[in-house]
DOTIBA-903631 format. One record per residue: residue number from 1; x, y, z of N, C-alpha, C, O in turn. Coordinates in steps of 0.1 Angstrom, whole numbers, plus 5000, padded with zeros to 4 digits. Layout:
<site k="NUM" n_xx="X" n_yy="Y" n_zz="Z" ca_xx="X" ca_yy="Y" ca_zz="Z" c_xx="X" c_yy="Y" c_zz="Z" o_xx="X" o_yy="Y" o_zz="Z"/>
...
This chain:
<site k="1" n_xx="0339" n_yy="9290" n_zz="1184" ca_xx="0348" ca_yy="9288" ca_zz="1173" c_xx="0363" c_yy="9292" c_zz="1179" o_xx="0365" o_yy="9301" o_zz="1188"/>
<site k="2" n_xx="0373" n_yy="9284" n_zz="1173" ca_xx="0381" ca_yy="9283" ca_zz="1177" c_xx="0391" c_yy="9298" c_zz="1173" o_xx="0388" o_yy="9304" o_zz="1163"/>
<site k="3" n_xx="0402" n_yy="9303" n_zz="1181" ca_xx="0411" ca_yy="9314" ca_zz="1174" c_xx="0411" c_yy="9313" c_zz="1160" o_xx="0409" o_yy="9302" o_zz="1154"/>
<site k="4" n_xx="0414" n_yy="9324" n_zz="1153" ca_xx="0416" ca_yy="9328" ca_zz="1136" c_xx="0431" c_yy="9333" c_zz="1137" o_xx="0435" o_yy="9340" o_zz="1147"/>
<site k="5" n_xx="0437" n_yy="9329" n_zz="1125" ca_xx="0448" ca_yy="9334" ca_zz="1121" c_xx="0451" c_yy="9339" c_zz="1107" o_xx="0443" o_yy="9335" o_zz="1099"/>
<site k="6" n_xx="0460" n_yy="9346" n_zz="1103" ca_xx="0460" ca_yy="9347" ca_zz="1092" c_xx="0461" c_yy="9337" c_zz="1080" o_xx="0465" o_yy="9326" o_zz="1084"/>
<site k="7" n_xx="0459" n_yy="9337" n_zz="1068" ca_xx="0464" ca_yy="9323" ca_zz="1063" c_xx="0474" c_yy="9324" c_zz="1064" o_xx="0478" o_yy="9317" o_zz="1072"/>
<site k="8" n_xx="0485" n_yy="9334" n_zz="1057" ca_xx="0497" ca_yy="9334" ca_zz="1056" c_xx="0507" c_yy="9329" c_zz="1066" o_xx="0519" o_yy="9327" o_zz="1064"/>
<site k="9" n_xx="0498" n_yy="9326" n_zz="1081" ca_xx="0507" ca_yy="9321" ca_zz="1092" c_xx="0502" c_yy="9312" c_zz="1097" o_xx="0503" o_yy="9308" o_zz="1109"/>
<site k="10" n_xx="0493" n_yy="9305" n_zz="1083" ca_xx="0500" ca_yy="9289" ca_zz="1086" c_xx="0513" c_yy="9281" c_zz="1083" o_xx="0523" o_yy="9285" o_zz="1078"/>
<site k="11" n_xx="0510" n_yy="9269" n_zz="1087" ca_xx="0523" ca_yy="9263" ca_zz="1086" c_xx="0522" c_yy="9251" c_zz="1075" o_xx="0514" o_yy="9242" o_zz="1077"/>
<site k="12" n_xx="0532" n_yy="9250" n_zz="1063" ca_xx="0532" ca_yy="9243" ca_zz="1053" c_xx="0529" c_yy="9234" c_zz="1057" o_xx="0535" o_yy="9229" o_zz="1067"/>
<site k="13" n_xx="0515" n_yy="9226" n_zz="1049" ca_xx="0515" ca_yy="9211" ca_zz="1054" c_xx="0498" c_yy="9213" c_zz="1061" o_xx="0490" o_yy="9203" o_zz="1061"/>
<site k="14" n_xx="0496" n_yy="9222" n_zz="1064" ca_xx="0483" ca_yy="9220" ca_zz="1075" c_xx="0474" c_yy="9227" c_zz="1065" o_xx="0475" o_yy="9235" o_zz="1056"/>
<site k="15" n_xx="0458" n_yy="9219" n_zz="1074" ca_xx="0449" ca_yy="9223" ca_zz="1071" c_xx="0442" c_yy="9234" c_zz="1080" o_xx="0445" o_yy="9235" o_zz="1092"/>
<site k="16" n_xx="0433" n_yy="9242" n_zz="1074" ca_xx="0426" ca_yy="9249" ca_zz="1083" c_xx="0411" c_yy="9252" c_zz="1078" o_xx="0409" o_yy="9245" o_zz="1068"/>
<site k="17" n_xx="0404" n_yy="9258" n_zz="1080" ca_xx="0389" ca_yy="9261" ca_zz="1076" c_xx="0389" c_yy="9277" c_zz="1071" o_xx="0392" o_yy="9284" o_zz="1080"/>
<site k="18" n_xx="0387" n_yy="9282" n_zz="1062" ca_xx="0381" ca_yy="9299" ca_zz="1056" c_xx="0376" c_yy="9303" c_zz="1070" o_xx="0373" o_yy="9292" o_zz="1076"/>
<site k="19" n_xx="0373" n_yy="9315" n_zz="1077" ca_xx="0363" ca_yy="9319" ca_zz="1086" c_xx="0360" c_yy="9333" c_zz="1081" o_xx="0351" o_yy="9340" o_zz="1086"/>
<site k="20" n_xx="0368" n_yy="9337" n_zz="1072" ca_xx="0364" ca_yy="9352" ca_zz="1069" c_xx="0375" c_yy="9359" c_zz="1060" o_xx="0386" o_yy="9355" o_zz="1062"/>
<site k="21" n_xx="0373" n_yy="9366" n_zz="1054" ca_xx="0379" ca_yy="9376" ca_zz="1043" c_xx="0373" c_yy="9386" c_zz="1039" o_xx="0361" o_yy="9384" o_zz="1040"/>
<site k="22" n_xx="0377" n_yy="9400" n_zz="1035" ca_xx="0374" ca_yy="9415" ca_zz="1032" c_xx="0366" c_yy="9408" c_zz="1023" o_xx="0368" o_yy="9397" o_zz="1019"/>
<site k="23" n_xx="0352" n_yy="9416" n_zz="1020" ca_xx="0341" ca_yy="9415" ca_zz="1013" c_xx="0340" c_yy="9423" c_zz="0999" o_xx="0331" o_yy="9424" o_zz="0991"/>
<site k="24" n_xx="0354" n_yy="9431" n_zz="0997" ca_xx="0356" ca_yy="9439" ca_zz="0987" c_xx="0372" c_yy="9437" c_zz="0981" o_xx="0382" o_yy="9431" o_zz="0984"/>
<site k="25" n_xx="0369" n_yy="9447" n_zz="0969" ca_xx="0380" ca_yy="9445" ca_zz="0955" c_xx="0383" c_yy="9435" c_zz="0950" o_xx="0381" o_yy="9424" o_zz="0956"/>
<site k="26" n_xx="0388" n_yy="9435" n_zz="0939" ca_xx="0388" ca_yy="9424" ca_zz="0929" c_xx="0396" c_yy="9416" c_zz="0932" o_xx="0391" o_yy="9406" o_zz="0927"/>
<site k="27" n_xx="0402" n_yy="9414" n_zz="0935" ca_xx="0413" ca_yy="9400" ca_zz="0945" c_xx="0403" c_yy="9391" c_zz="0954" o_xx="0404" o_yy="9379" o_zz="0956"/>
<site k="28" n_xx="0394" n_yy="9400" n_zz="0957" ca_xx="0387" ca_yy="9388" ca_zz="0965" c_xx="0371" c_yy="9382" c_zz="0960" o_xx="0365" o_yy="9372" o_zz="0964"/>
<site k="29" n_xx="0368" n_yy="9392" n_zz="0948" ca_xx="0357" ca_yy="9384" ca_zz="0939" c_xx="0364" c_yy="9377" c_zz="0935" o_xx="0358" o_yy="9367" o_zz="0934"/>
<site k="30" n_xx="0377" n_yy="9374" n_zz="0931" ca_xx="0385" ca_yy="9366" ca_zz="0925" c_xx="0384" c_yy="9352" c_zz="0930" o_xx="0381" o_yy="9341" o_zz="0925"/>
<site k="31" n_xx="0389" n_yy="9357" n_zz="0945" ca_xx="0388" ca_yy="9345" ca_zz="0954" c_xx="0376" c_yy="9334" c_zz="0956" o_xx="0376" o_yy="9321" o_zz="0957"/>
<site k="32" n_xx="0366" n_yy="9343" n_zz="0957" ca_xx="0352" ca_yy="9336" ca_zz="0955" c_xx="0346" c_yy="9329" c_zz="0945" o_xx="0336" o_yy="9322" o_zz="0946"/>
<site k="33" n_xx="0353" n_yy="9332" n_zz="0933" ca_xx="0344" ca_yy="9328" ca_zz="0918" c_xx="0354" c_yy="9314" c_zz="0919" o_xx="0351" o_yy="9304" o_zz="0912"/>
<site k="34" n_xx="0365" n_yy="9312" n_zz="0929" ca_xx="0377" ca_yy="9302" ca_zz="0927" c_xx="0371" c_yy="9290" c_zz="0939" o_xx="0376" o_yy="9278" o_zz="0939"/>
<site k="35" n_xx="0362" n_yy="9294" n_zz="0948" ca_xx="0359" ca_yy="9288" ca_zz="0957" c_xx="0363" c_yy="9285" c_zz="0969" o_xx="0366" o_yy="9274" o_zz="0974"/>
<site k="36" n_xx="0365" n_yy="9296" n_zz="0972" ca_xx="0370" ca_yy="9301" ca_zz="0986" c_xx="0360" c_yy="9311" c_zz="0991" o_xx="0356" o_yy="9322" o_zz="0988"/>
<site k="37" n_xx="0355" n_yy="9300" n_zz="1003" ca_xx="0340" ca_yy="9307" ca_zz="1003" c_xx="0343" c_yy="9305" c_zz="1020" o_xx="0352" o_yy="9297" o_zz="1021"/>
<site k="38" n_xx="0337" n_yy="9310" n_zz="1032" ca_xx="0336" ca_yy="9308" ca_zz="1046" c_xx="0332" c_yy="9289" c_zz="1046" o_xx="0326" o_yy="9283" o_zz="1038"/>
<site k="39" n_xx="0339" n_yy="9285" n_zz="1060" ca_xx="0341" ca_yy="9273" ca_zz="1060" c_xx="0345" c_yy="9263" c_zz="1053" o_xx="0345" o_yy="9251" o_zz="1056"/>
<site k="40" n_xx="0349" n_yy="9271" n_zz="1037" ca_xx="0359" ca_yy="9260" ca_zz="1035" c_xx="0378" c_yy="9253" c_zz="1040" o_xx="0389" o_yy="9256" o_zz="1044"/>
<site k="41" n_xx="0369" n_yy="9242" n_zz="1037" ca_xx="0386" ca_yy="9235" ca_zz="1038" c_xx="0399" c_yy="9241" c_zz="1030" o_xx="0399" o_yy="9248" o_zz="1020"/>
<site k="42" n_xx="0409" n_yy="9237" n_zz="1037" ca_xx="0415" ca_yy="9243" ca_zz="1023" c_xx="0432" c_yy="9236" c_zz="1032" o_xx="0431" o_yy="9232" o_zz="1043"/>
<site k="43" n_xx="0445" n_yy="9235" n_zz="1024" ca_xx="0454" ca_yy="9229" ca_zz="1031" c_xx="0465" c_yy="9240" c_zz="1025" o_xx="0464" o_yy="9244" o_zz="1014"/>
<site k="44" n_xx="0477" n_yy="9244" n_zz="1033" ca_xx="0486" ca_yy="9255" ca_zz="1028" c_xx="0499" c_yy="9242" c_zz="1025" o_xx="0504" o_yy="9233" o_zz="1032"/>
<site k="45" n_xx="0501" n_yy="9245" n_zz="1010" ca_xx="0507" ca_yy="9228" ca_zz="1005" c_xx="0522" c_yy="9234" c_zz="1002" o_xx="0532" o_yy="9228" o_zz="1006"/>
<site k="46" n_xx="0521" n_yy="9247" n_zz="0995" ca_xx="0537" ca_yy="9250" ca_zz="1004" c_xx="0543" c_yy="9264" c_zz="0994" o_xx="0537" o_yy="9267" o_zz="0984"/>
<site k="47" n_xx="0555" n_yy="9273" n_zz="1000" ca_xx="0554" ca_yy="9290" ca_zz="0998" c_xx="0567" c_yy="9288" c_zz="0991" o_xx="0575" o_yy="9279" o_zz="0992"/>
<site k="48" n_xx="0568" n_yy="9302" n_zz="0979" ca_xx="0580" ca_yy="9302" ca_zz="0971" c_xx="0593" c_yy="9303" c_zz="0979" o_xx="0593" o_yy="9304" o_zz="0991"/>
<site k="49" n_xx="0603" n_yy="9303" n_zz="0972" ca_xx="0613" ca_yy="9302" ca_zz="0983" c_xx="0620" c_yy="9318" c_zz="0992" o_xx="0628" o_yy="9318" o_zz="1001"/>
<site k="50" n_xx="0613" n_yy="9329" n_zz="0985" ca_xx="0609" ca_yy="9340" ca_zz="0990" c_xx="0598" c_yy="9346" c_zz="1003" o_xx="0597" o_yy="9355" o_zz="1010"/>
<site k="51" n_xx="0590" n_yy="9330" n_zz="0999" ca_xx="0575" ca_yy="9336" ca_zz="1008" c_xx="0565" c_yy="9339" c_zz="1002" o_xx="0554" o_yy="9339" o_zz="1008"/>
<site k="52" n_xx="0566" n_yy="9342" n_zz="0987" ca_xx="0552" ca_yy="9349" ca_zz="0979" c_xx="0558" c_yy="9341" c_zz="0965" o_xx="0569" o_yy="9339" o_zz="0961"/>
<site k="53" n_xx="0543" n_yy="9336" n_zz="0960" ca_xx="0533" ca_yy="9339" ca_zz="0966" c_xx="0535" c_yy="9321" c_zz="0973" o_xx="0544" o_yy="9313" o_zz="0974"/>
<site k="54" n_xx="0517" n_yy="9323" n_zz="0977" ca_xx="0517" ca_yy="9304" ca_zz="0986" c_xx="0505" c_yy="9299" c_zz="0979" o_xx="0496" o_yy="9306" o_zz="0974"/>
<site k="55" n_xx="0506" n_yy="9282" n_zz="0980" ca_xx="0502" ca_yy="9275" ca_zz="0971" c_xx="0493" c_yy="9269" c_zz="0980" o_xx="0497" o_yy="9263" o_zz="0990"/>
<site k="56" n_xx="0481" n_yy="9271" n_zz="0977" ca_xx="0475" ca_yy="9265" ca_zz="0987" c_xx="0463" c_yy="9252" c_zz="0982" o_xx="0457" o_yy="9257" o_zz="0973"/>
<site k="57" n_xx="0458" n_yy="9240" n_zz="0985" ca_xx="0449" ca_yy="9233" ca_zz="0983" c_xx="0435" c_yy="9234" c_zz="0984" o_xx="0433" o_yy="9234" o_zz="0996"/>
<site k="58" n_xx="0424" n_yy="9236" n_zz="0977" ca_xx="0411" ca_yy="9238" ca_zz="0980" c_xx="0401" c_yy="9232" c_zz="0971" o_xx="0401" o_yy="9236" o_zz="0959"/>
<site k="59" n_xx="0392" n_yy="9224" n_zz="0975" ca_xx="0376" ca_yy="9214" ca_zz="0966" c_xx="0387" c_yy="9206" c_zz="0959" o_xx="0382" o_yy="9204" o_zz="0948"/>
<site k="60" n_xx="0399" n_yy="9201" n_zz="0960" ca_xx="0410" ca_yy="9191" ca_zz="0951" c_xx="0413" c_yy="9198" c_zz="0939" o_xx="0410" o_yy="9194" o_zz="0927"/>
<site k="61" n_xx="0420" n_yy="9212" n_zz="0943" ca_xx="0423" ca_yy="9219" ca_zz="0929" c_xx="0435" c_yy="9224" c_zz="0942" o_xx="0436" o_yy="9221" o_zz="0954"/>
<site k="62" n_xx="0444" n_yy="9233" n_zz="0931" ca_xx="0459" ca_yy="9240" ca_zz="0943" c_xx="0455" c_yy="9253" c_zz="0928" o_xx="0452" o_yy="9253" o_zz="0916"/>
<site k="63" n_xx="0458" n_yy="9263" n_zz="0940" ca_xx="0464" ca_yy="9276" ca_zz="0937" c_xx="0467" c_yy="9285" c_zz="0940" o_xx="0467" o_yy="9286" o_zz="0953"/>
<site k="64" n_xx="0472" n_yy="9297" n_zz="0933" ca_xx="0485" ca_yy="9302" ca_zz="0945" c_xx="0478" c_yy="9320" c_zz="0944" o_xx="0473" o_yy="9326" o_zz="0935"/>
<site k="65" n_xx="0482" n_yy="9322" n_zz="0960" ca_xx="0474" ca_yy="9339" ca_zz="0961" c_xx="0489" c_yy="9346" c_zz="0966" o_xx="0498" o_yy="9340" o_zz="0972"/>
<site k="66" n_xx="0489" n_yy="9359" n_zz="0963" ca_xx="0499" ca_yy="9366" ca_zz="0970" c_xx="0498" c_yy="9366" c_zz="0984" o_xx="0488" o_yy="9360" o_zz="0989"/>
<site k="67" n_xx="0510" n_yy="9373" n_zz="0992" ca_xx="0513" ca_yy="9371" ca_zz="1000" c_xx="0504" c_yy="9379" c_zz="1013" o_xx="0502" o_yy="9378" o_zz="1025"/>
<site k="68" n_xx="0499" n_yy="9390" n_zz="1001" ca_xx="0492" ca_yy="9405" ca_zz="1008" c_xx="0476" c_yy="9399" c_zz="1011" o_xx="0469" o_yy="9402" o_zz="1021"/>
<site k="69" n_xx="0473" n_yy="9389" n_zz="1001" ca_xx="0463" ca_yy="9385" ca_zz="0998" c_xx="0458" c_yy="9377" c_zz="1010" o_xx="0449" o_yy="9380" o_zz="1017"/>
<site k="70" n_xx="0469" n_yy="9365" n_zz="1010" ca_xx="0465" ca_yy="9350" ca_zz="1022" c_xx="0466" c_yy="9360" c_zz="1036" o_xx="0457" o_yy="9359" o_zz="1044"/>
<site k="71" n_xx="0476" n_yy="9370" n_zz="1039" ca_xx="0472" ca_yy="9382" ca_zz="1047" c_xx="0460" c_yy="9387" c_zz="1054" o_xx="0458" o_yy="9389" o_zz="1066"/>
<site k="72" n_xx="0453" n_yy="9387" n_zz="1046" ca_xx="0435" ca_yy="9391" ca_zz="1045" c_xx="0429" c_yy="9384" c_zz="1051" o_xx="0422" o_yy="9387" o_zz="1061"/>
<site k="73" n_xx="0432" n_yy="9371" n_zz="1043" ca_xx="0425" ca_yy="9356" ca_zz="1048" c_xx="0425" c_yy="9351" c_zz="1065" o_xx="0432" o_yy="9345" o_zz="1074"/>
<site k="74" n_xx="0418" n_yy="9354" n_zz="1064" ca_xx="0415" ca_yy="9345" ca_zz="1084" c_xx="0405" c_yy="9331" c_zz="1081" o_xx="0394" o_yy="9328" o_zz="1076"/>
<site k="75" n_xx="0420" n_yy="9322" n_zz="1088" ca_xx="0415" ca_yy="9308" ca_zz="1086" c_xx="0410" c_yy="9302" c_zz="1104" o_xx="0411" o_yy="9309" o_zz="1115"/>
<site k="76" n_xx="0407" n_yy="9294" n_zz="1102" ca_xx="0407" ca_yy="9282" ca_zz="1120" c_xx="0419" c_yy="9270" c_zz="1120" o_xx="0415" o_yy="9258" o_zz="1118"/>
<site k="77" n_xx="0428" n_yy="9270" n_zz="1122" ca_xx="0442" ca_yy="9259" ca_zz="1121" c_xx="0433" c_yy="9249" c_zz="1125" o_xx="0424" o_yy="9251" o_zz="1133"/>
<site k="78" n_xx="0434" n_yy="9236" n_zz="1117" ca_xx="0433" ca_yy="9221" ca_zz="1124" c_xx="0416" c_yy="9216" c_zz="1117" o_xx="0407" o_yy="9211" o_zz="1122"/>
<site k="79" n_xx="0419" n_yy="9222" n_zz="1101" ca_xx="0407" ca_yy="9217" ca_zz="1092" c_xx="0410" c_yy="9201" c_zz="1091" o_xx="0421" o_yy="9196" o_zz="1095"/>
<site k="80" n_xx="0401" n_yy="9194" n_zz="1086" ca_xx="0404" ca_yy="9181" ca_zz="1080" c_xx="0408" c_yy="9189" c_zz="1070" o_xx="0407" o_yy="9201" o_zz="1067"/>
<site k="81" n_xx="0417" n_yy="9176" n_zz="1066" ca_xx="0426" ca_yy="9173" ca_zz="1050" c_xx="0415" c_yy="9179" c_zz="1039" o_xx="0403" o_yy="9175" o_zz="1038"/>
<site k="82" n_xx="0423" n_yy="9190" n_zz="1029" ca_xx="0414" ca_yy="9196" ca_zz="1020" c_xx="0413" c_yy="9188" c_zz="1009" o_xx="0405" o_yy="9191" o_zz="1000"/>
């Protein structure tokens, strides 16, 4: 497996494969309910002007995450297009 980085460190327009995230807390339960599971391909679409929140595309839809949430999500850059 390749090196993982925080989702917040991914370049805008880049795709990645979600590899891991903390398994506790209400924000992470919400992420799982929205389809963010290990092995899922996603794409960082854009960030707000001040860098928070981040918009990602996953499973054919877009959602936003706070930068603090994206910091805790580990991805492997270079996944196929979301």
